[in-house]
Backbone bond lengths (Angstrom), bond angles and torsions (degrees), N, CA, C in turn:
res aa  C-N    CA-C-N  psi(-1)  N-CA   C-N-CA  omega(-1)  CA-C   N-CA-C  phi
1 M - - - 1.475 - - 1.517 108.40 -
2 K 1.325 115.23 120.33 1.448 121.50 178.35 1.511 109.61 -112.06
3 V 1.333 117.70 129.58 1.476 122.86 -176.15 1.539 108.67 -121.79
4 A 1.328 113.73 139.93 1.466 120.51 173.11 1.516 109.59 -119.91
5 I 1.339 114.84 145.67 1.448 121.33 172.44 1.533 107.38 -121.84
6 V 1.309 116.02 122.06 1.478 121.75 179.09 1.507 106.44 -106.34
7 G 1.340 114.69 124.66 1.463 120.56 -172.46 1.487 110.42 89.69
8 A 1.338 117.09 39.39 1.460 124.05 -169.89 1.513 112.46 -66.01
9 S 1.344 118.17 -25.91 1.448 120.19 -174.74 1.560 113.72 -88.16
10 G 1.321 116.42 -9.58 1.444 120.83 -179.62 1.498 112.45 -77.54
11 A 1.332 116.86 172.92 1.476 120.73 -179.32 1.491 112.36 -58.94
12 V 1.325 116.63 -42.83 1.487 120.62 179.81 1.522 109.83 -73.42
13 G 1.325 118.15 -38.78 1.468 119.68 176.48 1.527 112.58 -58.42
14 Q 1.300 116.00 -44.24 1.457 120.47 176.33 1.533 112.87 -63.01
15 E 1.337 114.61 -36.92 1.450 119.33 176.13 1.499 112.44 -66.55
16 F 1.333 117.07 -35.99 1.476 120.39 173.66 1.518 111.74 -53.56
17 L 1.326 116.27 -45.19 1.463 120.73 -179.09 1.519 109.88 -63.07
18 R 1.318 117.80 -43.51 1.476 121.04 179.76 1.525 110.81 -64.18
19 V 1.330 116.72 -45.48 1.451 119.46 -176.57 1.494 113.42 -68.07
20 L 1.319 117.03 -41.05 1.483 121.58 177.25 1.527 110.33 -60.42
21 D 1.328 116.10 -37.13 1.477 118.03 -179.92 1.549 109.45 -75.73
22 E 1.304 118.19 -44.99 1.457 122.43 -179.35 1.543 112.04 -56.17
23 R 1.331 115.92 -41.49 1.445 120.85 -175.27 1.500 112.76 -91.36
24 N 1.340 117.14 4.20 1.446 122.15 -179.01 1.534 110.44 50.77
25 F 1.316 115.50 49.79 1.472 120.67 -178.73 1.512 110.08 -57.33
26 P 1.321 118.91 133.35 1.445 121.41 -176.22 1.550 112.41 -73.23
27 M 1.316 116.34 100.97 1.457 118.69 -178.50 1.499 110.44 -147.28
28 D 1.319 114.46 148.95 1.495 120.72 -179.95 1.501 111.20 -107.06
29 E 1.334 116.50 -31.38 1.462 121.21 -178.02 1.490 110.26 -132.05
30 L 1.338 115.56 148.69 1.482 122.84 176.25 1.526 108.16 -134.72
31 V 1.328 113.64 137.64 1.491 119.35 173.99 1.517 107.21 -134.23
32 L 1.326 115.99 136.99 1.470 121.92 -178.09 1.506 109.13 -112.57
33 F 1.331 115.78 139.95 1.432 121.59 178.59 1.539 110.71 -127.51
34 G 1.328 115.75 151.29 1.466 119.97 177.70 1.518 111.61 -159.42
35 S 1.275 116.04 -174.18 1.481 123.73 -179.66 1.523 108.85 -81.11
36 E 1.308 115.77 177.23 1.452 120.72 176.35 1.517 112.04 -56.30
37 R 1.354 114.90 -34.65 1.474 119.99 -177.09 1.535 111.12 -67.44
38 S 1.326 116.39 -36.10 1.482 118.85 -176.14 1.514 113.40 -101.53
39 A 1.292 119.86 -12.29 1.475 121.96 178.26 1.542 109.36 -57.17
40 G 1.311 115.94 135.57 1.459 121.75 -178.03 1.512 114.18 95.24
41 T 1.316 116.97 -15.41 1.476 121.69 176.59 1.510 108.51 -67.04
42 K 1.321 116.81 142.42 1.480 119.24 -177.97 1.520 110.79 -115.79
43 Y 1.339 115.20 140.58 1.469 121.80 179.64 1.534 107.01 -132.78
44 T 1.338 113.66 148.46 1.482 120.66 178.05 1.528 108.27 -100.36
45 F 1.336 114.74 131.45 1.451 121.14 178.63 1.529 107.95 -137.83
46 R 1.349 115.63 120.28 1.463 121.20 -178.42 1.521 112.53 51.98
47 G 1.334 114.46 43.07 1.416 121.83 174.93 1.539 116.98 79.60
48 K 1.333 114.59 2.21 1.468 117.58 -179.57 1.515 109.28 -119.14
49 E 1.312 117.97 145.09 1.456 121.75 -178.25 1.531 110.83 -93.20
50 Y 1.321 115.45 134.36 1.459 121.91 179.34 1.531 109.38 -124.17
51 E 1.335 115.21 139.58 1.447 121.44 178.98 1.534 109.67 -103.80
52 V 1.329 115.84 134.28 1.473 121.00 179.51 1.520 109.11 -69.53
53 K 1.321 115.80 127.04 1.458 121.85 178.33 1.537 108.46 -93.54
54 L 1.281 117.08 153.30 1.467 122.32 175.84 1.501 108.58 -74.42
55 L 1.347 116.18 127.03 1.447 122.69 177.15 1.543 109.70 -68.81
56 Q 1.329 115.83 119.82 1.449 120.75 -177.09 1.519 111.21 -139.28
57 H 1.322 116.36 165.07 1.467 121.18 175.49 1.541 108.26 -84.66
58 N 1.292 116.42 87.38 1.462 121.94 179.88 1.514 110.69 -148.97
59 D 1.302 119.19 -154.32 1.472 121.97 -176.98 1.511 112.32 -103.95
60 D 1.315 119.31 22.52 1.454 123.25 -177.25 1.542 112.60 -62.92
61 F 1.308 117.98 -21.48 1.470 120.44 -176.95 1.525 111.99 -94.19
62 K 1.312 117.72 6.37 1.444 121.93 177.45 1.538 107.21 -65.93
63 G 1.306 116.38 126.18 1.477 121.16 -179.94 1.526 115.42 89.08
64 V 1.330 116.15 -5.94 1.473 120.31 177.39 1.531 109.08 -76.23
65 D 1.336 115.35 131.08 1.477 119.89 177.27 1.522 111.29 -88.70
66 Y 1.324 117.08 -46.46 1.481 120.79 -179.86 1.510 109.66 -132.80
67 A 1.358 114.59 130.87 1.452 120.21 177.24 1.531 108.43 -117.19
68 F 1.320 115.67 114.81 1.462 122.06 176.35 1.531 107.52 -90.12
69 V 1.325 115.02 115.98 1.479 119.80 -171.01 1.524 110.06 -115.38
70 S 1.341 115.98 122.03 1.465 120.92 175.52 1.528 108.52 -144.21
71 A 1.302 114.07 72.91 1.484 119.78 -176.72 1.497 113.13 -131.83
72 G 1.351 115.61 17.86 1.481 119.29 179.67 1.520 112.98 96.31
73 A 1.340 115.23 153.75 1.469 120.30 -174.26 1.525 112.55 -64.19
74 S 1.311 118.85 -40.54 1.456 119.93 -177.54 1.555 111.98 -64.31
75 T 1.355 115.27 -39.32 1.467 118.63 178.11 1.534 109.34 -69.21
76 S 1.273 118.63 -38.47 1.486 121.81 179.93 1.513 109.67 -62.47
77 R 1.334 116.74 -45.11 1.469 120.20 179.20 1.501 112.08 -63.69
78 E 1.331 116.43 -42.61 1.464 120.94 -176.37 1.575 112.50 -67.58
79 F 1.353 113.43 -38.43 1.490 116.86 -171.17 1.538 113.71 -105.62
80 A 1.337 118.11 5.70 1.470 118.47 -175.76 1.558 110.96 -60.70
81 E 1.304 118.40 -42.37 1.446 120.86 -179.45 1.517 111.69 -65.65
82 T 1.327 116.15 -41.45 1.490 121.12 177.07 1.496 111.22 -61.34
83 I 1.328 116.86 -41.92 1.457 120.88 -175.82 1.529 112.23 -70.07
84 T 1.334 115.50 -37.75 1.474 119.87 -172.43 1.538 115.81 -97.20
85 K 1.325 118.91 -6.52 1.443 120.44 -167.29 1.520 113.58 -67.86
86 Y 1.360 117.43 -20.05 1.482 119.26 176.54 1.540 112.14 -104.38
87 G 1.326 115.58 12.99 1.472 117.48 173.81 1.482 116.26 104.46
88 A 1.362 117.91 0.37 1.454 120.00 176.76 1.521 110.86 -64.03
89 V 1.338 116.99 139.97 1.476 120.18 171.60 1.549 107.21 -85.05
90 M 1.315 113.51 119.90 1.473 119.25 179.92 1.508 108.94 -93.53
91 I 1.331 117.63 113.83 1.467 122.18 174.85 1.512 106.89 -102.24
92 D 1.313 113.76 106.58 1.479 119.85 -166.09 1.550 111.12 -104.21
93 N 1.341 114.58 128.20 1.451 120.83 -176.42 1.527 112.64 -92.23
94 S 1.329 117.89 0.14 1.477 119.15 -179.60 1.527 110.86 -90.24
95 S 1.343 114.59 179.96 1.457 121.47 178.29 1.552 112.13 -87.01
96 A 1.328 117.23 0.56 1.473 119.78 -169.25 1.510 115.40 -56.64
97 F 1.327 117.61 -40.82 1.502 119.93 -170.36 1.532 112.32 -120.44
98 R 1.331 118.95 3.59 1.448 120.83 -169.15 1.530 113.73 -56.60
99 M 1.299 117.66 -37.44 1.477 119.41 -175.26 1.519 111.19 -101.84
100 D 1.311 119.33 9.21 1.488 121.09 175.82 1.526 108.38 -71.93
101 A 1.302 116.67 131.72 1.461 120.85 -177.22 1.509 113.39 -60.49
102 D 1.348 118.01 -28.69 1.461 120.25 -176.58 1.539 111.59 -99.50
103 V 1.323 117.79 19.23 1.469 122.44 175.01 1.501 108.33 -126.54
104 P 1.340 118.52 116.33 1.464 120.15 178.50 1.519 111.54 -67.80
105 L 1.326 116.31 142.42 1.466 125.22 176.35 1.485 106.29 -113.00
106 V 1.372 116.15 113.15 1.457 118.35 -161.89 1.530 114.38 -126.08
107 V 1.292 115.29 132.45 1.470 123.89 164.88 1.536 105.16 -121.63
108 P 1.326 119.27 111.51 1.470 121.73 -168.04 1.536 113.57 -53.84
109 E 1.324 119.20 -36.08 1.474 120.54 179.14 1.508 112.68 -68.67
110 C 1.322 116.60 -14.87 1.487 120.37 -175.51 1.514 114.17 -110.38
111 N 1.351 117.07 -46.41 1.468 119.73 -173.52 1.507 112.06 -148.34
112 A 1.329 117.16 47.36 1.461 122.97 -176.66 1.528 111.25 -51.97
113 E 1.321 117.66 -39.70 1.468 120.23 -174.36 1.537 112.44 -63.19
114 D 1.301 117.58 -22.14 1.495 120.05 177.88 1.522 110.45 -60.09
115 A 1.345 117.70 -28.01 1.443 120.91 -176.56 1.545 112.82 -67.99
116 L 1.305 116.05 -16.82 1.500 120.54 -179.56 1.508 111.76 -72.92
117 N 1.328 118.18 -22.46 1.466 121.35 -179.89 1.517 109.38 -109.31
118 R 1.303 115.06 95.88 1.485 121.54 -175.59 1.526 110.19 -136.49
119 P 1.333 116.76 78.31 1.463 121.36 -173.14 1.531 114.11 -60.07
120 R 1.332 117.75 -24.25 1.483 118.57 179.96 1.527 111.57 -99.82
121 G 1.337 116.40 2.35 1.471 119.06 -178.18 1.511 112.67 76.53
122 I 1.361 117.29 14.46 1.452 122.03 -176.82 1.523 108.67 -119.34
123 I 1.332 115.53 136.56 1.467 122.36 171.49 1.547 105.37 -121.81
124 A 1.314 117.53 131.73 1.462 119.78 -179.56 1.524 110.42 -94.87
125 N 1.316 115.56 136.64 1.452 123.82 172.03 1.516 105.95 -88.28
126 P 1.328 120.79 128.14 1.449 120.52 -176.47 1.534 112.63 -70.75
127 N 1.330 113.33 172.43 1.490 120.21 173.29 1.539 109.46 -59.44
128 C 1.312 116.95 146.95 1.446 122.40 -175.77 1.530 112.28 -57.31
129 T 1.326 118.03 -47.34 1.465 120.31 -176.72 1.525 110.91 -65.96
130 T 1.335 116.23 -34.97 1.472 121.60 177.05 1.528 109.76 -65.67
131 I 1.312 118.36 -47.63 1.483 122.44 -178.62 1.521 108.55 -53.12
132 M 1.315 116.30 -53.26 1.463 119.24 -173.33 1.536 111.45 -65.73
133 M 1.326 117.64 -34.08 1.456 119.94 -178.97 1.540 111.68 -73.51
134 V 1.336 117.70 -42.85 1.469 119.46 -174.39 1.546 112.06 -72.64
135 V 1.336 115.42 -27.47 1.511 118.13 175.02 1.544 108.29 -60.95
136 V 1.315 117.03 -35.95 1.455 121.20 -179.57 1.535 111.01 -81.69
137 L 1.320 116.39 -34.77 1.475 120.01 -179.08 1.493 112.92 -69.76
138 K 1.346 117.99 -34.33 1.463 119.92 -173.49 1.529 114.85 -54.36
139 P 1.346 119.09 -49.23 1.489 117.56 178.39 1.538 113.92 -65.63
140 I 1.335 116.81 -25.69 1.463 120.07 175.98 1.507 111.27 -75.33
141 E 1.323 115.75 -38.38 1.467 120.88 176.82 1.535 111.21 -59.52
142 K 1.336 116.71 -32.83 1.460 120.32 178.49 1.505 112.15 -67.39
143 L 1.330 116.52 -26.94 1.482 121.75 178.24 1.527 111.15 -78.47
144 S 1.317 117.08 -43.91 1.440 123.31 -179.85 1.514 109.04 -162.70
145 H 1.323 115.71 138.51 1.477 120.28 -177.29 1.523 110.58 -57.06
146 I 1.328 115.74 129.86 1.469 122.59 177.52 1.559 108.43 -84.53
147 T 1.309 115.60 123.57 1.491 119.22 -176.27 1.531 111.70 -101.29
148 R 1.343 116.57 -33.06 1.466 119.58 -178.91 1.532 110.90 -142.10
149 I 1.347 113.63 147.06 1.481 120.42 177.71 1.543 106.54 -134.04
150 H 1.321 115.24 131.73 1.442 120.42 164.16 1.502 106.49 -115.62
151 V 1.307 116.79 133.87 1.464 119.04 -176.61 1.541 110.46 -143.37
152 A 1.337 115.45 136.40 1.451 122.20 169.72 1.507 107.54 -113.96
153 S 1.318 117.91 122.28 1.464 119.78 -178.94 1.521 108.75 -101.22
154 Y 1.310 115.36 147.81 1.464 124.45 178.45 1.518 106.66 -122.84
155 Q 1.328 114.80 93.53 1.478 120.51 -165.69 1.518 113.24 -102.75
156 S 1.313 115.85 128.85 1.454 122.20 -175.64 1.519 112.40 -74.52
157 A 1.304 115.33 170.11 1.455 121.16 -179.23 1.528 110.87 -61.15
158 S 1.339 117.49 -28.04 1.472 120.99 -177.42 1.508 112.29 -58.83
159 G 1.325 117.90 -24.79 1.454 120.74 178.54 1.524 113.05 -62.69
160 A 1.315 116.84 -19.89 1.471 119.92 179.79 1.524 111.41 -103.84
161 G 1.328 116.11 8.23 1.481 120.35 172.27 1.504 114.25 100.65
162 A 1.333 114.79 177.65 1.467 121.80 -173.97 1.510 112.53 -62.60
163 Q 1.324 118.01 -37.89 1.475 120.64 179.94 1.493 111.92 -65.89
164 A 1.334 116.88 -34.84 1.477 121.06 178.75 1.508 110.27 -67.66
165 M 1.363 116.28 -41.53 1.467 119.22 175.46 1.522 112.55 -59.58
166 A 1.322 115.33 -43.67 1.470 120.64 178.66 1.502 110.78 -63.32
167 E 1.342 117.00 -39.98 1.470 119.74 -179.23 1.497 111.43 -65.41
168 L 1.347 118.26 -40.32 1.459 120.70 178.78 1.547 110.14 -60.73
169 Q 1.322 115.81 -44.45 1.465 118.75 179.37 1.543 109.69 -63.64
170 Q 1.314 116.15 -40.86 1.471 121.87 179.60 1.527 109.58 -63.15
171 Q 1.344 117.30 -40.58 1.480 119.11 -179.92 1.493 113.02 -62.01
172 Y 1.327 116.79 -43.84 1.489 119.06 177.37 1.541 111.03 -61.41
173 K 1.308 115.97 -41.72 1.465 119.88 178.30 1.519 110.59 -62.45
174 E 1.310 117.35 -44.38 1.498 121.25 -179.08 1.531 110.77 -64.98
175 I 1.331 116.10 -37.53 1.492 119.28 179.67 1.544 109.36 -65.18
176 V 1.338 116.32 -46.22 1.455 120.35 179.90 1.556 110.89 -61.03
177 E 1.315 115.01 -37.45 1.451 119.18 -176.35 1.526 113.14 -86.75
178 G 1.360 116.45 0.73 1.459 121.26 179.28 1.544 114.19 71.06
179 K 1.310 117.52 25.52 1.456 121.64 -178.28 1.527 109.86 -98.13
180 P 1.352 117.49 161.80 1.476 120.16 174.76 1.555 109.19 -60.22
181 V 1.319 115.44 141.05 1.449 120.89 -175.38 1.536 110.81 -86.29
182 T 1.329 116.58 130.19 1.451 122.06 178.06 1.533 110.03 -77.50
183 V 1.324 117.10 126.09 1.467 121.86 177.22 1.529 108.07 -130.62
184 K 1.361 115.30 107.16 1.473 120.13 -179.46 1.519 110.77 -130.63
185 K 1.328 117.62 -43.76 1.465 120.55 -170.57 1.525 113.02 -81.49
186 F 1.324 116.80 -25.24 1.460 120.86 -179.67 1.502 111.11 -122.10
187 A 1.317 117.74 167.23 1.444 121.52 -177.91 1.540 110.87 -69.59
188 Y 1.316 115.68 -26.36 1.485 121.90 -178.74 1.519 109.97 -137.64
189 Q 1.327 113.66 168.72 1.487 120.82 172.80 1.563 106.74 -57.76
190 L 1.330 116.08 131.26 1.448 120.07 176.57 1.524 112.75 -93.44
191 A 1.305 118.08 -33.06 1.459 121.34 178.77 1.518 110.32 -58.16
192 Y 1.350 117.52 131.69 1.430 124.04 -177.13 1.528 113.66 59.20
193 N 1.310 115.96 32.35 1.467 120.39 -171.60 1.499 109.53 -151.77
194 V 1.363 116.21 160.39 1.472 122.15 165.12 1.521 106.75 -126.47
195 I 1.325 115.43 144.52 1.486 120.01 -179.00 1.509 108.34 -121.01
196 P 1.369 116.22 115.88 1.490 118.66 -175.41 1.528 112.93 -82.43
197 Q 1.313 116.14 48.71 1.468 120.89 176.99 1.515 108.84 -153.70
198 I 1.340 116.23 123.85 1.462 120.64 169.87 1.516 106.33 -129.07
199 D 1.342 116.11 121.57 1.428 124.35 -174.65 1.551 109.97 76.52
200 V 1.320 117.44 -173.68 1.456 121.70 -171.10 1.517 110.36 -90.95
201 F 1.333 115.34 153.70 1.466 120.33 179.08 1.524 111.45 -75.94
202 Q 1.342 115.07 143.15 1.465 122.66 176.16 1.559 108.67 -99.99
203 D 1.325 114.64 173.37 1.460 118.99 -177.22 1.531 113.50 -62.08
204 N 1.330 117.21 -25.59 1.467 121.37 -177.95 1.538 112.89 -84.97
205 G 1.318 117.62 -0.03 1.466 121.33 179.77 1.505 113.29 92.81
206 Y 1.299 118.11 -10.17 1.443 121.46 174.32 1.519 109.58 -87.23
207 T 1.322 117.16 157.03 1.450 120.66 176.75 1.539 108.88 -86.56
208 K 1.317 114.74 165.76 1.483 118.63 177.32 1.496 111.06 -60.14
209 E 1.341 117.74 -37.34 1.449 122.38 179.63 1.545 110.07 -63.28
210 E 1.310 116.50 -40.60 1.483 120.50 -179.78 1.529 111.22 -68.22
211 M 1.342 116.58 -37.17 1.463 119.40 177.65 1.512 112.26 -71.51
212 K 1.340 117.70 -29.78 1.462 119.61 172.66 1.504 111.38 -57.42
213 M 1.323 116.40 -42.21 1.472 120.08 -179.28 1.537 110.26 -64.46
214 F 1.307 118.53 -38.57 1.455 121.07 176.71 1.531 110.99 -63.64
215 N 1.339 115.95 -54.82 1.474 119.36 -171.62 1.521 113.20 -74.64
216 E 1.319 116.97 -41.98 1.469 119.23 -175.20 1.529 110.95 -69.85
217 T 1.313 118.51 -36.45 1.464 121.40 178.74 1.517 110.80 -59.13
218 R 1.313 117.46 -42.51 1.446 122.53 179.35 1.517 112.19 -63.70
219 K 1.353 115.10 -41.35 1.491 119.01 -178.32 1.504 111.10 -69.59
220 I 1.340 117.90 -44.10 1.442 121.52 -176.28 1.541 111.54 -67.16
221 L 1.316 115.75 -43.66 1.489 120.30 -177.02 1.544 112.27 -87.52
222 H 1.337 116.75 -2.35 1.478 120.92 -177.21 1.542 108.37 51.51
223 S 1.332 113.94 55.33 1.475 120.26 -168.27 1.528 110.43 -134.74
224 D 1.310 114.67 157.57 1.469 121.00 173.58 1.556 110.49 -96.22
225 V 1.326 116.88 15.66 1.469 120.58 -178.85 1.528 111.06 -58.41
226 R 1.300 116.51 145.72 1.441 122.29 175.91 1.528 109.70 -109.79
227 C 1.327 116.19 133.22 1.445 121.29 -173.06 1.519 110.16 -126.65
228 S 1.317 116.94 119.00 1.464 120.01 177.25 1.552 107.51 -108.76
229 A 1.344 114.81 119.46 1.457 119.28 -172.19 1.533 111.50 -118.82
230 M 1.323 113.78 151.31 1.486 122.14 169.77 1.549 105.89 -128.41
231 C 1.307 116.52 109.82 1.464 121.31 -174.74 1.527 110.40 -101.38
232 V 1.326 115.16 124.83 1.467 121.62 -171.89 1.557 109.05 -125.87
233 R 1.314 115.52 134.59 1.465 120.67 175.27 1.528 108.47 -90.28
234 I 1.341 115.80 127.81 1.449 120.13 -179.69 1.539 109.14 -120.03
235 S 1.323 115.31 170.52 1.465 119.36 -170.79 1.513 114.12 -93.16
236 S 1.350 118.06 25.83 1.450 119.28 166.28 1.487 109.02 -80.43
237 L 1.327 117.12 156.92 1.473 120.93 -172.33 1.526 112.87 -84.54
238 R 1.353 115.27 -42.08 1.467 118.69 -175.49 1.511 108.93 -147.72
239 S 1.316 116.80 148.17 1.467 127.43 -176.30 1.525 111.46 86.64
240 H 1.323 114.14 131.55 1.454 123.70 175.41 1.514 110.02 -97.05
241 S 1.303 117.00 155.38 1.442 123.68 173.35 1.514 110.45 -132.11
242 E 1.343 116.86 157.05 1.453 120.55 -179.29 1.539 110.15 -144.65
243 A 1.314 115.82 137.70 1.438 121.65 167.64 1.535 106.85 -100.61
244 V 1.344 115.88 123.45 1.447 120.75 -170.08 1.517 111.15 -124.85
245 W 1.355 116.72 129.76 1.439 123.09 173.94 1.518 108.45 -111.28
246 I 1.328 117.29 123.88 1.469 121.34 -173.31 1.518 109.69 -121.43
247 E 1.347 117.41 133.83 1.426 121.51 173.18 1.510 109.31 -112.89
248 T 1.344 115.89 127.77 1.449 120.98 -178.33 1.516 110.00 -111.15
249 E 1.337 115.99 163.88 1.479 120.64 -177.97 1.547 111.95 -65.02
250 K 1.322 115.53 -36.39 1.468 118.68 174.82 1.540 108.91 -123.64
251 P 1.322 117.51 151.83 1.451 118.89 -178.18 1.532 111.92 -65.94
252 L 1.303 116.12 141.41 1.458 122.48 176.83 1.513 109.67 -120.25
253 S 1.330 115.73 147.31 1.456 118.67 177.81 1.520 109.80 -85.07
254 V 1.306 115.83 158.17 1.479 120.30 176.11 1.528 110.45 -58.18
255 E 1.314 116.43 -39.78 1.503 120.65 -179.31 1.484 110.45 -63.40
256 Q 1.340 118.66 -42.18 1.469 121.23 178.05 1.532 111.64 -58.66
257 V 1.321 113.42 -47.35 1.471 119.01 -178.34 1.504 112.44 -65.45
258 Q 1.309 116.45 -43.50 1.470 120.84 178.86 1.519 110.55 -62.30
259 A 1.334 117.98 -42.17 1.484 119.89 -179.98 1.492 111.51 -65.00
260 A 1.351 117.82 -41.26 1.438 122.25 178.74 1.537 111.95 -63.15
261 I 1.308 115.49 -43.16 1.476 120.53 179.76 1.531 110.17 -65.93
262 A 1.346 115.40 -42.74 1.468 119.40 -178.31 1.523 112.46 -62.78
263 A 1.332 116.57 -30.31 1.462 121.77 -177.22 1.517 112.40 -89.71
264 A 1.313 119.57 -9.60 1.462 123.19 -171.99 1.513 112.82 -80.16
265 P 1.326 118.17 144.48 1.489 119.19 177.26 1.535 110.89 -70.67
266 G 1.317 115.84 143.88 1.430 120.41 175.73 1.532 116.12 79.42
267 V 1.332 116.00 5.92 1.470 120.67 -176.16 1.548 106.56 -132.38
268 T 1.337 112.59 142.48 1.495 120.84 174.22 1.507 108.59 -123.97
269 L 1.321 117.53 123.87 1.457 121.49 174.38 1.526 109.79 -81.27
270 Q 1.321 114.07 126.58 1.448 120.97 -177.98 1.520 107.87 -135.56
271 D 1.356 114.83 78.03 1.465 120.17 -162.75 1.517 111.69 -141.20
272 D 1.282 117.01 93.91 1.444 121.44 177.00 1.564 108.96 -148.79
273 P 1.352 115.82 87.45 1.456 120.02 -179.02 1.532 115.10 -55.15
274 S 1.339 116.03 -30.16 1.464 119.41 -177.83 1.521 112.39 -63.80
275 T 1.315 116.15 -25.51 1.491 119.42 -179.97 1.534 110.53 -115.45
276 Q 1.352 116.50 17.66 1.490 121.66 -177.29 1.540 111.66 52.72
277 T 1.310 114.32 44.00 1.475 120.30 -179.87 1.508 109.96 -101.13
278 Y 1.317 113.77 116.90 1.501 122.06 179.50 1.509 107.67 -163.35
279 P 1.302 117.97 160.42 1.459 120.98 -175.70 1.521 111.49 -74.48
280 M 1.319 117.06 146.60 1.461 123.64 173.29 1.517 109.29 -143.45
281 P 1.328 117.36 149.89 1.469 119.69 -177.43 1.514 112.00 -62.97
282 L 1.316 118.36 -24.95 1.467 122.31 178.46 1.543 110.33 -57.85
283 F 1.368 116.42 -31.20 1.446 120.16 -175.56 1.528 114.83 -111.14
284 T 1.335 117.88 -11.60 1.491 119.28 -177.67 1.522 111.18 -92.01
285 G 1.342 118.55 -13.25 1.453 120.46 176.88 1.525 112.19 -58.00
286 G 1.339 116.50 134.38 1.442 120.54 -179.60 1.507 115.48 82.15
287 K 1.319 118.57 -4.64 1.465 122.87 -179.59 1.532 111.75 -91.60
288 D 1.326 117.39 151.34 1.454 122.37 -179.63 1.521 112.10 -76.62
289 D 1.331 117.17 -42.29 1.444 122.16 -171.16 1.518 113.29 -80.94
290 V 1.334 115.00 162.67 1.454 122.24 164.73 1.517 107.43 -93.77
291 Y 1.333 116.75 129.90 1.459 121.79 -175.65 1.526 110.00 -102.71
292 V 1.342 114.80 139.17 1.496 121.14 -172.46 1.525 109.49 -128.14
293 G 1.351 114.22 136.26 1.437 120.45 175.10 1.510 110.95 -151.04
294 R 1.360 117.44 -172.66 1.452 123.87 179.21 1.530 112.10 55.00
295 V 1.355 117.47 33.32 1.487 120.63 177.95 1.533 107.84 -71.11
296 R 1.340 115.21 127.96 1.442 118.43 -179.23 1.529 110.35 -161.04
297 K 1.324 117.69 165.11 1.437 121.06 176.85 1.549 109.12 -72.17
298 D 1.331 113.38 146.70 1.466 120.83 178.14 1.526 108.09 -83.56
299 L 1.306 117.13 115.72 1.476 120.08 -175.82 1.508 112.18 -69.97
300 A 1.323 117.51 -14.18 1.472 120.97 178.40 1.487 115.16 -98.03
301 N 1.386 117.61 0.99 1.442 120.35 -174.40 1.532 109.22 -152.43
302 D 1.317 117.77 117.96 1.436 122.19 -176.57 1.550 111.56 -61.88
303 N 1.307 116.81 -28.20 1.492 120.18 178.42 1.504 111.87 -103.43
304 G 1.318 116.10 25.01 1.467 120.62 -174.15 1.497 114.58 -110.27
305 I 1.346 114.03 144.80 1.456 124.02 171.69 1.505 107.91 -126.37
306 T 1.305 118.83 140.72 1.445 120.38 174.68 1.541 108.28 -125.13
307 L 1.335 115.56 148.50 1.460 120.33 -176.04 1.534 108.92 -153.86
308 W 1.274 114.58 168.59 1.486 124.73 177.91 1.484 109.40 -121.81
309 L 1.324 117.65 138.42 1.459 120.61 178.10 1.523 110.28 -136.07
310 S 1.316 115.72 155.98 1.473 120.67 175.74 1.508 109.42 -150.30
311 G 1.304 116.91 139.07 1.459 121.85 -178.20 1.535 110.93 -158.00
312 D 1.307 114.43 160.75 1.457 120.76 -177.04 1.551 109.36 -77.46
313 Q 1.306 115.21 115.11 1.476 122.48 -175.96 1.526 111.80 -65.02
314 I 1.307 116.84 -36.52 1.486 120.11 -176.74 1.528 108.61 -78.55
315 K 1.319 117.44 -31.14 1.449 120.73 -176.73 1.530 110.33 -86.39
316 K 1.346 117.94 -90.59 1.490 117.74 -179.77 1.502 111.79 -61.09
317 G 1.296 117.54 -31.94 1.494 121.01 -178.05 1.505 112.70 -74.35
318 A 1.327 119.02 -3.73 1.444 120.75 -178.87 1.520 112.80 -154.58
319 A 1.329 118.98 -84.61 1.483 122.01 -170.05 1.516 113.35 -66.46
320 L 1.325 119.23 -44.44 1.433 121.43 -177.27 1.521 109.88 -63.59
321 N 1.320 119.35 -44.65 1.453 121.90 -178.00 1.521 109.74 -60.03
322 A 1.367 117.31 -41.47 1.451 120.42 -179.71 1.518 111.05 -65.28
323 V 1.328 116.69 -42.82 1.486 119.43 179.38 1.538 110.19 -65.99
324 Q 1.314 118.54 -36.62 1.473 121.24 177.25 1.541 111.04 -63.98
325 I 1.316 115.79 -33.91 1.492 117.88 176.18 1.538 109.07 -63.81
326 A 1.332 117.02 -46.80 1.470 120.10 178.69 1.523 110.76 -61.20
327 E 1.334 118.51 -41.63 1.440 121.47 177.93 1.507 112.96 -60.29
328 Y 1.337 115.34 -39.24 1.446 119.78 176.51 1.533 112.05 -62.35
329 L 1.349 115.28 -45.93 1.473 119.35 179.48 1.527 110.05 -61.50
330 I 1.308 118.65 -42.92 1.437 120.86 177.77 1.515 112.85 -59.94
331 S 1.340 115.33 -39.80 1.489 119.53 178.81 1.530 112.96 -64.37
332 K 1.318 116.11 -21.76 1.458 119.60 -177.63 1.518 113.77 -94.95
333 K 1.317 115.95 -0.17 1.496 118.03 179.57 1.518 110.86 -76.73
């Protein structure tokens, strides 16, 4: 088994290395790729040192079984043919192919079997906020069809990459030291602030991030559900959270929903108001599961349930989901 990581020096690329090691992914060879900036950088994996190679249009992917790609949409589009031409399965973390009809968009807990039909050799990893939400929606959908979703996301700096995380830490340091605050990765200072914009605005007033949640949820769940999202950047360092309002065809009790969530793969119920027990990004960072709490009836909708979730955007929202896709494909060989 030969594995490649494209974008090895980025936050998700580094998480790929940790997740592959944690899960004892069955592999014999590893090759790392990156841009001109990161080529030549060395990383240690399972006691062996690997040097990042420059990503080029050549035969470097010959013999590769799985390529985990997290280098941005433009890089994915440019190099997809190079990566897949010798039969490698490209599991792509960018937005480049997610809505293409001939590219499956997969969250293993929801629609793993979609990964088996990949005519272009590409499987798309969904947007992080979508991944975490649909893992929780799937067990509820089995109880009663979900017709509408309203969601507000509270997304950490990690969603914008390693440089954004470093900038947030730098901003807090600069504020404490009374220095001018560095603002490069976001439109505004993120420290001590929230920014109600993630990605660029579309003609309908929603951002691209918010429209991803609408479109990707429908594709993953094979559903006509409508999702209205408000995506907000907050000043936590790692792990995203979401407040979700769900309308189902028939009314569901809180107990039904809690039991379904507790029994679902990839989800942990953490819900006890009497002891102030609920998920928070401070504690969900580095964890595999999506954590759910504050499950209750929606006072504005007889068929509504509302809940709170939190999960690690770099892990389940990116690297772990991609590795789970590869594990599923291996199990089907």
